[in-house]
N, C-alpha and C positions, 0 to 999 in steps of 0.2 A: 533508414540510414541516420535519421537525426538522432534517434535514441541510440542506436549502435556508437556514434561518434562520441555522445555524450558519457557513455560508459567508458570509452577509450580515455577521455579527457579526465573523468574521475579516476581511473586507475592511475594514470599519470601524477595525478594531484596527490593521491595516496602515498605514491613511491616518495614524492618530494618531502612528505610530513614524517617519512619513517625515522628521522631524528628526533621525533617527538613521540611523547607517551600518549596514548588515548585513553580518557576514562569514559566509560559509557554508563548511562544511568538509566534505568528501568523506572518510569515514573508514573503515578496515577494522579489525575486531576479532577477534584470533587467539584460539580457545578453548583450545589448547594452552599457549601463554604469557601469556594473560590481558593482552594488550598491544593499544593502540590506536594505529593509524598513519594520519596523515593523508597522502593520496595526491594530493589537489587543493585548493587553497584559492582564493576569489575573493571581492571586495567586492561582491557582489550576493546576491541570493536564489536559490538551486535547490534542487531537492527529490527524494525518493524513488528512491534507485539500485535498479536490477535487476542481476544478474550475470549475464553471458551463459552458456550451457550448455557452451561450449567454453573459459570461464574468460578470454577475451582482453578483455573491456571490460565497463564499467559503463555503464548507460543511466539518465539523469536527466532531469528537466524544468527548463525556466528560461524565463520571460517567454512561456509559451504554445506554446514549441517543446521538441523533444527533442533531447537531445545524447548522444554516445558519449564516454566517457573511455577511452582506449586504455591498458591497464595495462602493457604492455610498453615503450611509447614515451612515455608520460605526455604525451598529446596530447588536446585535447577537439575534436571534430568535429560540426557539426550535421547531424541527420538530416532529410534533405528530405521532408517530409510534405504537401507540395502545399498545398491550402486549408485543411488542419487546423494552425491557428495560435493556436489558443486551448485548446491541451493542458493539462490538470490532472495530478496527481500520480498517477493510477491507470493505470499503463501497464506492460506486460511484455512477455516474450520466449517464443516457442513453445518447447515441449520440444525439437525439432530444431533451433531456432535459425534457421529460415528466415522466420519472420515476426514482426511486432510488434504488439501490440494496444495502442491508446490510446483515452483517453476525452477527446473534445472538445466544449467549451461552444460549440455551433455552431447552437443552437436557442434560441428564448425559454424553452422547457421546461427547458432545461439540457442537460448532457453526454449525449452518445450515443456508442456504441462503435464503432470502426472495427479493421480489420486493414490492414497495410501490409507490403510487403516489408521484409525486414530490413536493406537497403541503400537504403531509402527509395523513394519513388514515391507515386502516388496511392491514398489509403486507399480501402478498400472497406466500406461501412455494415453493420453486424451487427444493430444495435438501431435499430430506426424510432423507438421512443418513448424519451422523456428524462423525466425525468432518470436515467441508467445509468451507473453507475460500476463499471469493472472491477477485479477482484481476483485471479482465479484461473483457471488453465489446467490442463485435466485432463491427466495424464501420457500418454493416446494421443494429444494434441494435437487432439481431436474436439469439446471442449465447454469454455464459459467459463462461470465464475461471476460473478456480480455483484450489487451493492447498486443498488436500484432503489425510485424513488418511484411507486407505483400506487394511487391513490384515498386519497391524503393517508397512505400509511404506508410507511415504508420496510422493504423485506424483502430476503431472498436468493432469486436468482433463476438459473437456468442456462439455456443457450441453445447451439445447435450452432453451430460457427464458419461454417458456411454460411448462418446465419441461420434464419429460420422462426419457430415458435413458443416463446416462452420459457415456461420452467415454474417456477412459484412454489413455494419449499421451506420458507419460514417464514411464521407468520401472527400472531405475538405483537404486541401494541399496543407503540409505541415503537420504537426504532431496532434493527434487525440489519444488521451492515455486516462488511466485510473476510472475506469467504468465499475461501478457498483449499483446495486439493484436497490430501490427503496423497499421498506417492510411491506408494502401491500403488493408489490410485485407489478406495479404498473410503470415505474420509470426507472431509467437507468442514469445516474448522475455521472460527469466525467469531467475532466479539463480538457481544453482546446486552446490552441495558439491560432486559430484561424483569424482573429482580430486584431492581431498584433502582438499582445502581450498574453501570456497563459492565464485563462479565466475559468470560471466554474460554470458548466453548461448542464442541461438535462435533456432527456429525450424520452419518448414512449419505447418501450421494450422491443418494438419492431422498428425502431430507427426514426419514426416519424416525430413531427413536433420539435424538432431541436431548437431550443430556447436558451439564451445567454442569462446567467443569473447575477455574476459580478461583472463590474464596471470600473475597475479603480487602475491606480497606477502600479500596483503591485503584481508580482507574478503568483499567482494563485494554483495551487495543487492539492490534487487526492481529497476529493469531498467525501465525507463519511457520513452517513445518515443514522441517527441514532435509532434503537430497536422500536422505539414507541413512534417515530416518525414525525417527531417535533422539531428536530434540530439537525443541521449539517455542521460538521466541524472540518475545517480545512487549514491548511498550512500555506503562509504568504512571505515570500522572501523580501527581508527588508534591505539587504544588499542588492545591488544591482547585479543582475545575472541573466546569461542569454534565455530568452522566453521559452526556448524550446529544451533547455536543461534543468536538472534539479541537483544541483551539486551538493556533497556534503561541506560540513565545517563553514557554515554561513549564519549571518545574524538574521533570524526568521521570527515569526509569531504565529500562533495559533489563534483563528478566528472563527465565528459562528454566525452562521445566517439560517432564516427560515427555508424550508424547502421550496418555497415558492419565490424566493428571493427578498429583496427589500433591505431595511438597514443591516449592516454588519456590526457584530460585537467583537472586540478585541479582548481575547482572554488573558494572555500573557506573551512576553517574548523570551526566547532563548537561543542558545547556540546549537545548531543541528542543520536540517535540510534533509537531504537524502538519508534514509534510514529513520527518520522521527516518526513519521506517521504515515508510511506508504500504504497500509492496508488497514482494513476495518478493525478498530480497537475499542468500541463501545463496551462497557458493561451490558449485561442483560437487562438491568433495571433502568437503563438510560441515565442513570445518575452521575457516572463516572466515564472517563475515558483513559487507556494508556498510551504511553509515548515514550521516547527515548531522547535524552538530551545528552551533550557530549562536553568534555573539557579536552583542550591540549595542553601539555607542559611540556617543557624542554628536558631533554636528559641531563 
């Protein structure tokens, strides 16, 4: 219910800013140089880049559809997803680069998770029950991790890519979200509001050993582990927000922490939030990651 309400609030807020123009910028941050580079910009709203395993393109969503940005030729191409034209920002690419997972708002109960060929085609349903929002793919390509509302509580679940019975991993009151596998397949990182503010957590892939990694005054969301397993980047809200929501158009910052916790490194501030870095976006070499920043201007 919390996430559903947040989506409604976000939609109402988007209606309030219709008199303003939205500019979205697809950016890459280089850890070695500490520089941001805008690779694509458009006077519209798009979200949530993934970086392909072969390093050739970035995948993002816009207007309910998915698009590929060719990093070599600087071209954007729409991905054919057949009937799935209500895609949200919870999408990703399989470890072998052959499939794309998408979350499509195609039922009254909300988003469900599908798989489609990386070159496009007709998606195959994985989670018959909604709402379900994908966030992580196991390194062996066999399992998906996602956030789902069952019995009026959002928790972390896993399921085989072939479908079947889902497994519930968390049961705390309030929102658990953003699950992502570590590269070694031993851990799932996620964010949870169970201690009052949204913070970064991790647990074993069977749901055991749940431990908190961040303990600060910010609301921290969407931990993404670098492919070499050395760093975790996540987004923190500078503006005060409800701990169970991740709204758009806010002052935020991207920060980094060791996979085992400890000191946090602030990378930079930006205007963003929802859509900035919802899903895995590290480059294959772990030297860069992609994100989206926004600018609002009056007509």
